[in-house]
DOBAKOL-50468 format. One record per residue: residue number from 1; residue in three letters; x negated, y, z of N, C-alpha, C in turn. Coordinates in nm, 2 decimals. Each point is the difference from the previous one (the first is absolute). Last residue first. Layout:
R  pos  code    n.px    n.py    n.pz   ca.px   ca.py   ca.pz    c.px    c.py    c.pz
R  NUM   ALA       X       Y       Z       X       Y       Z       X       Y       Z
...
This chain:
R  pos  code    n.px    n.py    n.pz   ca.px   ca.py   ca.pz    c.px    c.py    c.pz
R   93   LYS    0.43    2.26    2.69    0.11    0.08    0.04   -0.02    0.14   -0.01
R   92   SER   -0.17   -0.51   -0.23   -0.04    0.13    0.05    0.13    0.08    0.04
R   91   VAL   -0.15   -0.54   -0.06    0.10    0.10   -0.01   -0.04    0.13    0.06
R   90   THR   -0.27   -0.44   -0.25    0.02    0.08    0.12    0.12    0.09   -0.03
R   89   MET   -0.23   -0.50   -0.20    0.07    0.13   -0.02    0.02    0.07    0.14
R   88   PRO   -0.30   -0.42   -0.28    0.04    0.06    0.12    0.06    0.14   -0.03
R   87   ILE    0.00   -0.45   -0.30   -0.05    0.14   -0.01    0.04    0.07    0.13
R   86   TYR   -0.11   -0.55   -0.15    0.09    0.10    0.04   -0.06    0.14   -0.01
R   85   GLY   -0.23   -0.40   -0.12    0.13   -0.05    0.00    0.11    0.10    0.04
R   84   TYR   -0.52    0.00   -0.02    0.08    0.05   -0.12    0.15   -0.03    0.00
R   83   TYR   -0.33   -0.13    0.36   -0.05    0.13   -0.05    0.09    0.06   -0.11
R   82   GLU    0.10   -0.43    0.20   -0.03    0.09    0.12   -0.04    0.14   -0.05
R   81   PHE    0.06   -0.36   -0.31    0.12    0.07    0.04   -0.02    0.09    0.12
R   80   MET   -0.35   -0.28   -0.17    0.02    0.11   -0.08    0.12    0.08    0.05
R   79   LYS   -0.10   -0.40    0.21   -0.11    0.09    0.02    0.03    0.13   -0.07
R   78   GLU    0.29   -0.36   -0.08    0.02    0.06    0.14   -0.11    0.10    0.03
R   77   PHE   -0.04   -0.24   -0.40    0.11    0.09   -0.01    0.02    0.07    0.14
R   76   ASN   -0.32   -0.34   -0.03   -0.04    0.12   -0.06    0.11    0.10   -0.01
R   75   ALA    0.11   -0.42    0.17   -0.09    0.07    0.09   -0.05    0.13   -0.06
R   74   LEU    0.27   -0.27   -0.27    0.08    0.06    0.10   -0.09    0.07    0.10
R   73   LEU   -0.21   -0.25   -0.33    0.07    0.12   -0.06    0.08    0.07    0.10
R   72   THR   -0.19   -0.40    0.13   -0.11    0.10   -0.02    0.06    0.12   -0.06
R   71   VAL    0.29   -0.37    0.06   -0.04    0.06    0.13   -0.11    0.11   -0.01
R   70   ASP    0.40   -0.19   -0.34   -0.15    0.01    0.00   -0.04    0.08    0.13
R   69   SER    0.46   -0.07   -0.13   -0.06   -0.13   -0.01   -0.15    0.00    0.00
R   68   VAL    0.29    0.39    0.02    0.05   -0.09    0.11   -0.06   -0.14   -0.01
R   67   LEU   -0.11    0.33   -0.33   -0.04    0.05    0.13    0.04   -0.09    0.11
R   66   GLU    0.14   -0.07   -0.45   -0.14   -0.04    0.02   -0.05    0.04    0.14
R   65   ALA    0.44    0.13   -0.12   -0.01   -0.15    0.00   -0.14   -0.05    0.03
R   64   ARG    0.07    0.46   -0.06    0.05   -0.04    0.13   -0.01   -0.15    0.01
R   63   TYR   -0.11    0.19   -0.42   -0.10    0.03    0.10    0.04   -0.05    0.14
R   62   ALA    0.31   -0.03   -0.35   -0.11   -0.09   -0.02   -0.11    0.02    0.10
R   61   ALA    0.36    0.30    0.01    0.05   -0.13    0.04   -0.11   -0.11   -0.02
R   60   ILE   -0.09    0.44   -0.16    0.01    0.00    0.15    0.04   -0.14    0.05
R   59   ALA    0.00    0.07   -0.46   -0.13   -0.01    0.05   -0.01    0.00    0.15
R   58   GLY    0.42    0.05   -0.22   -0.05   -0.13   -0.02   -0.14   -0.02    0.06
R   57   ILE    0.19    0.43    0.00    0.07   -0.08    0.10   -0.05   -0.15   -0.01
R   56   TYR   -0.16    0.30   -0.33   -0.05    0.04    0.13    0.06   -0.09    0.11
R   55   ALA    0.16   -0.05   -0.44   -0.13   -0.05    0.01   -0.06    0.03    0.14
R   54   ALA    0.42    0.18   -0.10    0.01   -0.14    0.01   -0.14   -0.07    0.02
R   53   TYR    0.02    0.46   -0.10    0.05   -0.02    0.14    0.01   -0.15    0.02
R   52   LEU   -0.13    0.14   -0.43   -0.10    0.03    0.10    0.04   -0.03    0.14
R   51   GLY    0.33   -0.04   -0.34   -0.10   -0.10   -0.01   -0.12    0.01    0.10
R   50   GLU    0.33    0.34   -0.04    0.06   -0.12    0.07   -0.10   -0.12    0.00
R   49   VAL   -0.13    0.40   -0.24    0.02    0.02    0.15    0.04   -0.12    0.07
R   48   CYS   -0.28    0.00   -0.46    0.14   -0.01    0.04    0.01    0.01    0.16
R   47   VAL   -0.33    0.15   -0.44   -0.01   -0.04    0.14    0.15    0.00    0.05
R   46   ALA   -0.27   -0.04   -0.50    0.12    0.04    0.07   -0.01   -0.05    0.14
R   45   PHE   -0.40    0.13   -0.39    0.07   -0.09    0.09    0.13    0.06    0.06
R   44   GLN   -0.45    0.04   -0.39    0.13    0.05    0.04    0.07   -0.11    0.09
R   43   LYS   -0.43   -0.05   -0.23   -0.02    0.11    0.09    0.14    0.06    0.05
R   42   GLY   -0.06   -0.35   -0.35   -0.05   -0.05    0.13   -0.03    0.11    0.11
R   41   ASN    0.34   -0.06   -0.44   -0.10    0.09    0.05   -0.04   -0.03    0.14
R   40   ALA    0.32   -0.26   -0.24   -0.06    0.07   -0.11   -0.11    0.10    0.03
R   39   PRO    0.25   -0.27    0.33   -0.08   -0.09   -0.09   -0.06    0.08   -0.12
R   38   ASN    0.12    0.19    0.50    0.05    0.01   -0.14   -0.09   -0.09   -0.09
R   37   LYS    0.08   -0.10    0.53   -0.09    0.06   -0.09    0.07    0.01   -0.14
R   36   THR    0.19    0.00    0.53    0.01   -0.06   -0.13   -0.09    0.07   -0.10
R   35   ILE    0.10   -0.08    0.57   -0.07    0.07   -0.10    0.01   -0.07   -0.13
R   34   ALA    0.26   -0.15    0.36   -0.05    0.12    0.06   -0.07    0.09   -0.11
R   33   PRO    0.37   -0.32   -0.20   -0.11   -0.02    0.10   -0.05    0.13    0.05
R   32   LEU    0.51   -0.04   -0.18   -0.14    0.02   -0.04   -0.10   -0.04    0.11
R   31   ASP    0.49    0.00    0.04   -0.04   -0.11   -0.09   -0.15    0.01   -0.04
R   30   PRO    0.25    0.33    0.26   -0.05   -0.11    0.08   -0.04   -0.12   -0.08
R   29   ARG    0.09    0.52   -0.07   -0.02   -0.11   -0.09   -0.06   -0.11    0.07
R   28   ARG    0.09    0.46    0.16    0.13   -0.07   -0.04   -0.02   -0.10   -0.10
R   27   ASN   -0.39    0.35   -0.02    0.08   -0.06    0.12    0.13   -0.06   -0.05
R   26   VAL   -0.55    0.18   -0.17    0.14   -0.04   -0.03    0.07   -0.05    0.13
R   25   LEU   -0.47    0.29   -0.21    0.07   -0.05    0.11    0.15   -0.03   -0.03
R   24   THR   -0.49    0.02   -0.28    0.14    0.05    0.00    0.07   -0.07    0.11
R   23   MET   -0.54    0.11   -0.18    0.09   -0.07    0.08    0.14    0.07   -0.01
R   22   GLU   -0.51   -0.05   -0.25    0.12    0.08   -0.01    0.11   -0.08    0.08
R   21   TYR   -0.57    0.01    0.06    0.12   -0.07   -0.04    0.12    0.10   -0.01
R   20   LYS   -0.45    0.14    0.10   -0.03   -0.13   -0.06    0.13   -0.06   -0.06
R   19   ASN   -0.05    0.42    0.27   -0.06    0.02   -0.14   -0.03   -0.13   -0.07
R   18   ASN    0.40    0.15    0.37   -0.14   -0.04    0.00   -0.05    0.01   -0.14
R   17   TYR    0.49    0.09    0.31   -0.10    0.05   -0.09   -0.13   -0.07    0.02
R   16   LEU    0.44   -0.04    0.24   -0.06   -0.11   -0.08   -0.10    0.04   -0.10
R   15   ASN    0.16    0.21    0.51    0.05    0.00   -0.14   -0.07   -0.12   -0.07
R   14   PHE   -0.10    0.18    0.45    0.15   -0.01    0.00    0.05    0.01   -0.15
R   13   ALA   -0.46   -0.02    0.19    0.05    0.12   -0.07    0.15    0.00   -0.01
R   12   HIS   -0.26   -0.35    0.23   -0.08    0.12    0.02    0.05    0.13   -0.07
R   11   LEU    0.22   -0.44   -0.01   -0.04    0.02    0.14   -0.07    0.14    0.02
R   10   MET    0.13   -0.16   -0.44    0.12    0.02    0.08   -0.04    0.04    0.15
R    9   PRO   -0.35   -0.10   -0.32    0.08    0.13   -0.03    0.12    0.02    0.09
R    8   ASN   -0.25   -0.41    0.06   -0.07    0.12    0.03    0.07    0.13   -0.03
R    7   ARG    0.21   -0.42   -0.13   -0.02    0.02    0.15   -0.07    0.13    0.03
R    6   CYS    0.06   -0.12   -0.47    0.13    0.02    0.08   -0.03    0.04    0.14
R    5   GLY   -0.35   -0.08   -0.33    0.11    0.05   -0.08    0.13    0.04    0.08
R    4   PHE   -0.41   -0.21    0.18   -0.03    0.14   -0.05    0.12    0.06   -0.08
R    3   TRP    0.06   -0.43    0.21   -0.07    0.08    0.09   -0.02    0.14   -0.05
R    2   PHE    0.20   -0.34   -0.27    0.09    0.05    0.10   -0.08    0.10    0.09
R    1   MET   -0.24   -0.22   -0.34    0.09    0.10   -0.05    0.09    0.06    0.11
């Protein structure tokens, strides 16, 4: 649900429209999880901005913890970072 209902529409169209799920974006509700399903309708979800942010930060922390303890993962990360870890920029005059 997250991938097609939230991630893809937000990244590709900057909205929550899709034809499978009904998404409602909420904010200022840190008590809510990232995504809450309506128990009365399995196609309706509330997406909490603060919850998504907290989940994102938590996922980064978990990945970092695994990265520093797994030499194979670290080696693969270093190979990937060479190509995707930065965006070259130029200044035009």
